[in-house]
C-alpha positions in Angstrom: -16.3 0.2 -8.5 -12.8 -0.3 -8.0 -10.8 -3.7 -8.1 -9.3 -5.0 -4.8 -5.4 -5.4 -4.7 -4.2 -7.5 -2.2 -1.6 -6.3 0.6 1.8 -6.6 0.0 1.6 -7.1 -3.8 2.9 -4.7 -6.5 -0.1 -4.2 -7.6 -1.3 -2.5 -4.5 2.1 -0.6 -4.5 1.4 0.9 -7.8 -2.2 1.8 -6.8 -1.0 3.4 -4.1 1.4 5.6 -5.8 -0.9 6.4 -8.3 -2.9 7.9 -5.7 -0.5 10.7 -4.9 1.1 11.2 -8.3 -1.6 10.2 -10.9 -1.8 7.7 -13.4 -0.8 9.9 -16.2 2.6 10.9 -14.2 3.2 7.4 -13.4 3.1 6.5 -17.3 5.2 9.7 -18.2 7.6 8.4 -15.7 7.9 5.4 -17.4 7.6 6.2 -20.9 4.8 4.2 -21.6 1.0 4.7 -22.1 -1.4 5.0 -19.1 -3.3 1.7 -20.0 0.3 -0.1 -19.5 0.5 1.3 -16.0 -3.0 0.4 -15.3 -2.8 -3.0 -16.5 0.8 -3.4 -14.3 -1.6 -2.5 -11.5 -4.3 -5.4 -12.3 -3.7 -8.4 -10.7 -5.9 -10.3 -13.3 -3.2 -9.3 -16.2 -0.2 -11.2 -17.0 2.1 -7.9 -17.0 4.4 -6.6 -14.5 6.3 -3.4 -13.7 10.0 -3.7 -14.5 12.1 -3.1 -11.5 13.9 0.2 -12.9 10.3 1.8 -13.4 9.3 0.6 -10.0 12.3 2.5 -8.5 11.3 5.4 -10.7 8.3 5.8 -9.1 9.2 5.5 -5.7 11.9 8.2 -6.3 8.7 10.1 -7.4 6.7 9.2 -4.8 8.8 10.4 -1.9 9.3 14.0 -4.3 6.0 14.3 -4.1 5.6 14.0 -0.2 5.2 10.5 0.2 6.5 9.2 3.6 7.5 5.9 2.4 8.5 3.8 -0.8 5.8 1.8 -1.7 7.6 -0.5 -3.9 10.7 -0.9 -1.3 8.3 -1.3 1.4 6.2 -4.5 -0.6 9.6 -6.0 -2.0 10.9 -5.9 1.7 8.0 -7.1 3.4 7.7 -9.8 0.8 11.2 -11.0 1.8 10.4 -10.8 5.2 7.8 -13.2 4.8 10.2 -15.9 3.8 13.4 -15.1 5.5 12.1 -14.2 9.2 14.0 -16.0 12.1 11.9 -17.5 14.6 13.4 -15.9 17.5 12.5 -12.4 15.9 8.9 -13.5 16.0 7.6 -11.8 19.6 8.8 -8.2 19.3 7.9 -8.0 15.5 4.5 -9.0 16.5 4.3 -7.2 19.5 5.0 -4.2 17.2 2.7 -4.9 14.4 0.0 -5.7 16.8 0.3 -2.0 18.3 0.3 -0.5 14.9 -2.9 -2.4 13.7 -4.5 -0.8 16.7 -3.2 2.4 16.5 -4.0 2.3 12.5 -7.2 0.5 12.8 -8.5 2.9 15.4 -7.7 6.1 13.3 -9.5 4.3 10.1 -12.6 3.8 12.5 -12.6 7.2 13.8 -12.4 8.8 10.4 -15.1 6.3 9.1 -17.5 7.6 11.8 -16.8 11.0 10.9 -17.4 10.6 7.4 -20.4 8.9 7.9 -21.6 12.1 10.1 -20.7 14.7 7.9 -22.8 13.5 5.1 -21.1 13.2 1.4 -18.5 15.5 2.2 -15.6 14.5 -0.3 -12.9 16.0 2.2 -13.6 13.5 5.2 -14.5 10.5 2.9 -10.7 10.7 1.0 -9.4 10.7 4.6 -11.3 8.1 5.7 -10.0 5.9 2.7 -6.4 6.8 3.4 -6.8 5.7 6.7 -8.5 2.6 6.1 -5.8 1.7 3.3 -2.7 2.4 6.1 -4.8 0.2 8.4 -4.9 -2.2 5.6 -1.1 -1.5 5.2 -0.6 -2.4 8.8 -2.5 -5.7 8.8 -0.3 -7.1 5.9 2.7 -6.3 8.3 1.1 -8.0 10.9 0.7 -10.8 8.3 4.6 -10.2 7.9 5.6 -10.1 11.6 3.4 -13.7 12.1 5.5 -15.0 9.4 4.6 -18.1 7.2 2.3 -20.9 8.2 -1.1 -21.4 8.6 
């Protein structure tokens, strides 16, 4: 069973990245063993990725066709949680809610498609991707809501 990684964490960013380019490629880019890279993604270990390696992996992810830089996005969202001004909340919350609705709807549709097509690997992979995107959108929603309860 796959270990859950919280949204808006570097553990999740690395897992997202490795899903596209592979753990072995991540290790080669960083000049470390695959085990080391996997430990960087494990929230239960004390090791963390170096900033230079995160930048290199973001570049590789974009070069491989990724549509965003996972570490950059995570870092920006984490900073946003700490520095968001209250005056910016309403438009950000509205935009985040719209994105959550869109991504959530796509995730539900993809899951239903996977359920009706039986054990089709292609539809299951698409459903997993859509669910991950919905989770990321919800993380952005948390960012838009800011700190507090």
